[in-house]
N, CA, C and O of each residue as an XYZ file, in Angstrom:
392
protein
N      75.083    162.757    -48.098
C      75.587    162.173    -49.284
C      76.686    161.002    -49.126
O      76.785    160.085    -49.941
N      77.580    161.155    -47.870
C      78.786    160.648    -47.765
C      78.261    159.108    -47.131
O      78.888    158.080    -47.388
N      77.263    159.116    -46.436
C      76.661    157.959    -45.840
C      75.940    157.038    -46.954
O      75.285    156.061    -46.590
N      76.063    157.340    -48.199
C      75.504    156.625    -49.295
C      75.893    155.074    -49.067
O      75.064    154.168    -48.973
N      77.242    154.927    -48.996
C      77.976    153.679    -48.967
C      77.707    153.024    -47.598
O      78.250    151.944    -47.366
N      76.912    153.594    -46.676
C      76.916    152.881    -45.284
C      75.766    151.879    -45.215
O      74.701    152.133    -44.652
N      76.018    150.847    -45.759
C      74.849    149.649    -45.506
C      75.296    148.304    -45.275
O      76.357    147.970    -45.802
N      74.794    147.648    -44.721
C      75.160    146.259    -44.496
C      75.262    145.522    -45.671
O      76.351    144.971    -45.829
N      74.314    145.339    -46.657
C      74.577    144.677    -47.748
C      75.749    144.810    -48.600
O      76.323    143.879    -49.164
N      76.087    146.154    -48.651
C      77.321    146.486    -49.309
C      78.446    145.796    -48.646
O      79.342    145.293    -49.323
N      78.446    145.753    -47.497
C      79.631    145.186    -46.659
C      79.648    143.697    -46.819
O      80.699    143.058    -46.858
N      78.309    143.096    -46.923
C      78.489    141.671    -47.052
C      79.002    141.242    -48.583
O      79.803    140.327    -48.772
N      78.424    142.032    -49.618
C      78.969    141.717    -50.776
C      80.482    142.131    -51.219
O      81.076    141.589    -52.151
N      81.012    143.173    -50.412
C      82.375    143.433    -50.669
C      83.367    142.303    -49.776
O      84.464    141.912    -50.173
N      82.768    141.924    -48.606
C      83.190    140.742    -47.742
C      83.195    139.560    -48.613
O      84.203    138.856    -48.547
N      82.423    139.274    -49.274
C      82.383    138.082    -50.175
C      83.337    138.242    -51.329
O      84.316    137.497    -51.354
N      83.207    138.907    -52.049
C      83.585    139.252    -53.272
C      85.400    139.477    -53.148
O      86.188    139.063    -53.999
N      85.769    140.188    -51.948
C      87.119    140.588    -51.896
C      88.005    139.464    -51.668
O      89.131    139.771    -52.057
N      87.959    138.193    -51.159
C      88.441    137.274    -51.074
C      88.764    136.602    -52.473
O      89.907    136.404    -52.885
N      87.853    136.350    -52.998
C      87.968    135.963    -54.583
C      88.830    136.846    -55.574
O      89.625    136.386    -56.394
N      88.577    138.055    -55.393
C      89.452    139.099    -55.961
C      90.808    138.983    -55.660
O      91.663    139.136    -56.532
N      91.113    138.691    -54.350
C      92.583    138.591    -53.765
C      93.019    137.228    -54.230
O      94.235    137.200    -54.420
N      92.535    136.325    -54.423
C      92.877    135.155    -54.793
C      93.269    135.299    -56.405
O      94.267    134.796    -56.920
N      92.333    136.042    -57.039
C      92.829    136.288    -58.454
C      93.866    137.274    -58.647
O      94.625    137.119    -59.604
N      94.003    138.217    -57.916
C      95.369    138.949    -58.011
C      96.511    138.086    -57.546
O      97.529    138.310    -58.202
N      96.644    137.220    -56.667
C      97.734    136.240    -56.417
C      98.060    135.461    -57.685
O      99.207    135.218    -58.059
N      96.950    135.092    -58.309
C      97.286    134.015    -59.420
C      97.665    135.187    -60.662
O      98.536    134.773    -61.427
N      97.293    136.181    -60.884
C      98.055    137.071    -61.823
C      99.225    137.371    -61.534
O     100.019    137.636    -62.436
N      99.601    137.400    -60.201
C     101.106    137.630    -60.108
C     102.125    136.217    -59.941
O     103.348    136.285    -59.819
N     101.535    135.272    -59.960
C     102.413    134.182    -59.618
C     102.144    133.110    -60.829
O     103.098    132.819    -61.550
N     101.086    132.621    -61.023
C     100.780    131.446    -62.062
C     100.142    131.802    -63.363
O      99.653    130.979    -64.137
N     100.190    133.254    -63.566
C      99.313    133.561    -64.807
C      99.778    132.796    -66.106
O      98.947    132.247    -66.829
N     101.298    132.773    -66.419
C     101.888    132.146    -67.369
C     101.922    130.686    -67.436
O     102.291    130.059    -68.429
N     101.520    130.168    -66.333
C     101.753    128.479    -66.205
C     100.544    127.974    -66.390
O     100.473    126.937    -67.050
N      99.508    128.483    -65.942
C      97.923    127.792    -65.913
C      96.804    128.714    -66.050
O      97.038    129.909    -65.875
N      95.528    128.307    -66.360
C      94.486    129.273    -66.142
C      94.072    129.342    -64.856
O      94.535    128.602    -63.988
N      93.047    130.356    -64.601
C      92.886    130.264    -63.251
C      91.843    128.933    -62.771
O      91.839    128.629    -61.578
N      91.186    128.353    -63.505
C      90.887    127.278    -63.112
C      91.712    126.090    -62.804
O      91.502    125.237    -61.941
N      92.700    126.174    -63.666
C      93.899    125.000    -63.291
C      94.366    125.468    -61.807
O      94.551    124.636    -60.919
N      94.542    126.851    -61.606
C      95.265    127.155    -60.261
C      94.529    126.866    -59.104
O      94.996    126.613    -57.994
N      93.157    126.930    -59.484
C      92.107    126.466    -58.437
C      92.098    124.975    -58.234
O      91.896    124.554    -57.095
N      92.306    124.096    -59.273
C      92.353    122.802    -59.338
C      93.753    122.250    -58.490
O      93.833    121.235    -57.797
N      94.851    123.289    -58.790
C      95.987    122.833    -58.431
C      96.119    122.760    -56.711
O      96.778    121.954    -56.055
N      95.239    123.912    -56.210
C      95.275    124.029    -54.779
C      94.294    123.048    -54.216
O      94.496    122.619    -53.081
N      93.275    122.661    -54.883
C      92.443    121.596    -54.493
C      93.164    120.102    -54.309
O      92.875    119.270    -53.449
N      94.132    119.990    -55.299
C      94.907    118.666    -55.543
C      95.803    118.478    -54.323
O      95.799    117.390    -53.748
N      96.546    119.449    -53.911
C      97.592    119.501    -52.666
C      96.644    119.959    -51.600
O      97.261    120.559    -50.720
N      95.434    119.887    -51.391
C      94.711    120.064    -50.211
C      94.931    121.382    -49.518
O      94.734    121.441    -48.305
N      95.306    122.401    -50.160
C      95.742    123.616    -49.864
C      94.536    124.650    -49.970
O      94.568    125.768    -49.457
N      93.519    124.163    -50.665
C      92.407    125.369    -51.003
C      91.620    125.878    -49.914
O      91.186    127.028    -49.973
N      91.413    125.207    -49.020
C      90.676    125.794    -47.742
C      91.625    126.630    -47.080
O      91.248    127.754    -46.747
N      92.787    126.272    -46.835
C      93.859    127.343    -46.253
C      94.355    128.567    -47.182
O      94.869    129.561    -46.670
N      94.175    128.442    -48.561
C      94.291    129.502    -49.460
C      92.967    130.489    -49.223
O      93.059    131.717    -49.225
N      91.846    129.835    -49.041
C      90.667    130.806    -49.056
C      90.685    131.526    -47.761
O      90.344    132.708    -47.731
N      91.066    130.882    -46.656
C      90.845    131.603    -45.256
C      91.926    132.585    -45.307
O      91.636    133.713    -44.907
N      93.256    132.352    -45.770
C      94.188    133.491    -45.817
C      93.881    134.713    -46.701
O      94.208    135.872    -46.444
N      93.205    134.282    -47.782
C      92.849    135.608    -48.610
C      91.663    136.092    -48.070
O      91.406    137.275    -48.292
N      90.782    135.345    -47.320
C      89.682    136.078    -46.837
C      90.222    137.200    -45.818
O      89.840    138.370    -45.835
N      91.069    136.723    -45.023
C      91.650    137.704    -43.833
C      92.506    138.862    -44.475
O      92.284    140.038    -44.188
N      93.365    138.530    -45.243
C      94.160    139.535    -46.217
C      93.161    140.573    -46.728
O      93.245    141.736    -46.334
N      92.394    140.261    -47.434
C      91.574    141.152    -48.287
C      90.532    141.920    -47.450
O      90.291    143.108    -47.666
N      89.871    141.141    -46.403
C      88.817    141.752    -45.742
C      89.416    142.869    -44.505
O      88.749    143.849    -44.175
N      90.428    142.631    -44.046
C      91.120    143.460    -42.916
C      91.376    144.841    -43.303
O      91.194    145.746    -42.489
N      91.792    145.072    -44.504
C      92.061    146.381    -44.862
C      90.862    146.973    -45.409
O      90.886    148.204    -45.406
N      89.895    146.476    -45.844
C      88.381    146.841    -46.103
C      87.839    147.206    -45.217
O      87.281    148.304    -45.236
N      87.822    146.310    -44.020
C      87.135    146.684    -42.453
C      87.817    147.916    -42.107
O      87.180    148.962    -41.973
N      88.908    147.865    -41.975
C      89.623    149.323    -41.447
C      89.214    150.525    -42.196
O      88.906    151.601    -41.685
N      89.241    150.243    -43.471
C      89.001    151.395    -44.385
C      87.596    152.090    -43.935
O      87.460    153.262    -43.581
N      86.686    151.193    -44.021
C      85.420    151.541    -43.641
C      85.019    152.074    -42.038
O      84.066    152.803    -41.762
N      85.878    151.582    -41.208
C      85.993    152.007    -40.004
C      86.432    153.454    -39.851
O      85.737    154.296    -39.283
N      87.389    153.651    -40.284
C      88.234    154.996    -40.605
C      87.454    155.902    -41.261
O      87.742    157.052    -40.928
N      86.449    155.817    -42.181
C      85.467    156.448    -42.837
C      84.263    156.492    -42.151
O      83.317    157.089    -42.666
N      84.143    155.935    -41.032
C      82.867    155.967    -40.378
C      81.716    155.420    -40.985
O      80.624    155.957    -40.797
N      81.822    154.507    -41.626
C      80.937    153.584    -42.430
C      80.584    152.444    -41.550
O      80.804    151.290    -41.917
N      79.988    152.748    -40.284
C      79.944    151.269    -39.468
C      79.207    150.201    -39.895
O      79.555    149.057    -39.604
N      78.137    150.451    -40.613
C      77.266    149.434    -41.218
C      78.048    148.644    -42.177
O      78.011    147.417    -42.081
N      78.715    149.177    -43.043
C      79.474    148.647    -44.160
C      80.431    147.651    -43.489
O      80.463    146.468    -43.830
N      81.189    148.151    -42.549
C      82.196    147.471    -41.667
C      81.657    146.224    -41.070
O      82.262    145.160    -41.201
N      80.424    146.328    -40.349
C      79.823    145.410    -39.800
C      79.405    144.294    -40.741
O      79.341    143.142    -40.312
N      79.081    144.617    -42.162
C      78.811    143.754    -43.128
C      79.818    142.891    -43.509
O      79.621    141.692    -43.706
N      81.113    143.554    -43.647
C      82.408    142.870    -43.900
C      82.857    142.071    -42.879
O      83.569    141.077    -43.020
N      82.378    142.573    -41.713
C      82.711    141.665    -40.340
C      81.904    140.267    -40.437
O      82.396    139.196    -40.079
N      80.597    140.414    -40.972
C      79.848    139.427    -40.845
C      80.092    138.419    -42.062
O      79.668    137.269    -41.948
N      80.715    138.784    -43.142
C      80.963    138.028    -44.270
C      82.343    137.159    -43.921
O      82.593    136.059    -44.412
N      83.221    137.904    -42.934
C      84.466    137.513    -42.737
C      84.112    136.320    -41.823
O      84.797    135.306    -41.956
N      83.123    136.329    -40.916
C      82.682    135.334    -39.864
C      82.004    134.276    -40.751
O      82.297    133.110    -40.488
N      81.348    134.444    -41.521
C      80.740    133.412    -42.526
C      81.562    132.619    -43.143
O      81.422    131.396    -43.146
N      82.564    133.278    -43.768
C      83.890    132.348    -44.174
C      84.611    131.736    -43.347
O      85.180    130.711    -43.724
N      84.769    132.199    -42.027
C      85.321    131.282    -41.011
C      84.395    130.302    -40.600
O      84.924    129.273    -40.178
N      83.310    130.325    -40.603
C      82.567    129.286    -40.170
C      82.470    128.241    -41.035
O      82.396    127.086    -40.615
N      82.459    128.587    -42.546
C      82.570    127.653    -43.657
C      83.718    126.928    -43.631
O      83.718    125.704    -43.768
N      85.086    127.838    -43.402
C      86.357    127.109    -43.550
C      86.419    126.008    -42.088
O      87.061    124.958    -42.133
N      85.865    126.325    -41.189
C      85.787    125.515    -39.942
C      85.050    124.095    -40.308
O      85.434    122.953    -40.057
N      83.921    124.520    -40.953
C      83.326    123.087    -41.338
C      83.987    122.328    -42.296
O      84.090    121.104    -42.221
N      84.505    123.113    -43.326
C      85.229    122.032    -44.367
C      86.444    121.536    -43.638
O      86.916    120.431    -43.909
N      86.941    122.283    -42.762
C      88.384    121.497    -42.060
C      87.979    120.334    -41.249
O      88.743    119.378    -41.120
N      86.739    120.371    -40.660
C      86.556    119.327    -39.289
C      85.355    118.413    -39.671
O      85.110    117.487    -38.898
N      84.623    118.561    -40.718
C      83.554    117.681    -41.285
C      83.549    117.070    -42.686
O      82.611    116.358    -43.045
Protein backbone atom coordinates (compact mmCIF):
# COMPACT_ATOMS: atom_id res chain seq x y z
CA UNK A 1 0.00 0.00 0.00
CA UNK A 2 2.87 2.36 0.71
CA UNK A 3 4.21 1.94 -2.84
CA UNK A 4 0.90 3.17 -4.29
CA UNK A 5 2.42 6.59 -4.91
CA UNK A 6 5.57 5.16 -6.48
CA UNK A 7 5.14 5.69 -10.22
CA UNK A 8 6.87 7.82 -12.80
CA UNK A 9 3.70 9.48 -14.14
CA UNK A 10 2.89 10.92 -10.71
CA UNK A 11 6.42 12.28 -10.48
CA UNK A 12 6.20 13.92 -13.91
CA UNK A 13 2.86 15.53 -13.07
CA UNK A 14 4.15 16.77 -9.70
CA UNK A 15 7.34 18.02 -11.33
CA UNK A 16 5.38 20.01 -13.92
CA UNK A 17 2.72 21.41 -11.58
CA UNK A 18 4.97 22.29 -8.61
CA UNK A 19 6.82 25.22 -10.31
CA UNK A 20 3.52 26.77 -11.39
CA UNK A 21 2.18 26.36 -7.87
CA UNK A 22 5.42 27.84 -6.50
CA UNK A 23 5.04 30.89 -8.72
CA UNK A 24 1.45 31.27 -7.54
CA UNK A 25 2.54 31.13 -3.88
CA UNK A 26 5.17 33.79 -4.62
CA UNK A 27 2.49 35.91 -6.28
CA UNK A 28 0.19 35.54 -3.28
CA UNK A 29 2.84 36.77 -0.88
CA UNK A 30 4.19 39.65 -2.97
CA UNK A 31 1.87 40.98 -5.69
CA UNK A 32 -1.62 39.85 -4.69
CA UNK A 33 -2.91 43.33 -3.85
CA UNK A 34 -1.22 45.05 -6.77
CA UNK A 35 -2.25 43.01 -9.81
CA UNK A 36 -3.90 39.80 -10.98
CA UNK A 37 -1.93 36.61 -11.60
CA UNK A 38 -2.08 37.28 -15.35
CA UNK A 39 -0.73 40.78 -14.77
CA UNK A 40 2.02 39.27 -12.63
CA UNK A 41 3.04 36.96 -15.49
CA UNK A 42 2.82 39.82 -18.02
CA UNK A 43 5.03 42.00 -15.81
CA UNK A 44 7.77 39.38 -15.68
CA UNK A 45 7.51 38.90 -19.45
CA UNK A 46 7.81 42.65 -20.03
CA UNK A 47 11.01 42.99 -18.00
CA UNK A 48 12.47 39.80 -19.56
CA UNK A 49 12.57 37.88 -16.27
CA UNK A 50 9.92 35.27 -17.04
CA UNK A 51 12.37 32.53 -18.07
CA UNK A 52 14.59 33.18 -15.06
CA UNK A 53 11.57 33.12 -12.75
CA UNK A 54 10.33 29.84 -14.21
CA UNK A 55 13.74 28.18 -13.87
CA UNK A 56 14.23 29.38 -10.31
CA UNK A 57 10.71 28.32 -9.38
CA UNK A 58 11.34 24.93 -10.94
CA UNK A 59 14.44 24.22 -8.91
CA UNK A 60 13.12 25.63 -5.65
CA UNK A 61 9.87 23.69 -5.79
CA UNK A 62 11.10 20.41 -7.30
CA UNK A 63 14.16 19.97 -5.09
CA UNK A 64 12.23 19.44 -1.83
CA UNK A 65 9.77 17.16 -3.62
CA UNK A 66 12.60 15.11 -5.08
CA UNK A 67 14.30 14.63 -1.72
CA UNK A 68 10.97 13.93 0.02
CA UNK A 69 10.25 11.05 -2.33
CA UNK A 70 13.83 9.78 -2.10
CA UNK A 71 13.55 9.84 1.70
CA UNK A 72 10.24 7.95 1.52
CA UNK A 73 11.88 5.43 -0.86
CA UNK A 74 9.53 6.20 -3.76
CA UNK A 75 12.29 6.07 -6.32
CA UNK A 76 10.11 5.97 -9.43
CA UNK A 77 8.26 9.13 -8.39
CA UNK A 78 11.57 10.84 -7.68
CA UNK A 79 12.72 9.73 -11.13
CA UNK A 80 9.63 11.37 -12.67
CA UNK A 81 10.29 14.62 -10.79
CA UNK A 82 13.88 14.56 -12.01
CA UNK A 83 12.67 13.99 -15.58
CA UNK A 84 10.28 16.97 -15.34
CA UNK A 85 13.09 19.15 -13.95
CA UNK A 86 15.35 18.15 -16.83
CA UNK A 87 12.53 18.87 -19.29
CA UNK A 88 12.07 22.35 -17.77
CA UNK A 89 15.83 22.88 -17.99
CA UNK A 90 15.90 21.94 -21.67
CA UNK A 91 12.97 24.28 -22.34
CA UNK A 92 14.67 27.14 -20.47
CA UNK A 93 17.93 26.60 -22.35
CA UNK A 94 16.03 26.61 -25.64
CA UNK A 95 14.23 29.84 -24.70
CA UNK A 96 17.46 31.52 -23.60
CA UNK A 97 19.61 30.68 -26.60
CA UNK A 98 17.23 30.26 -29.56
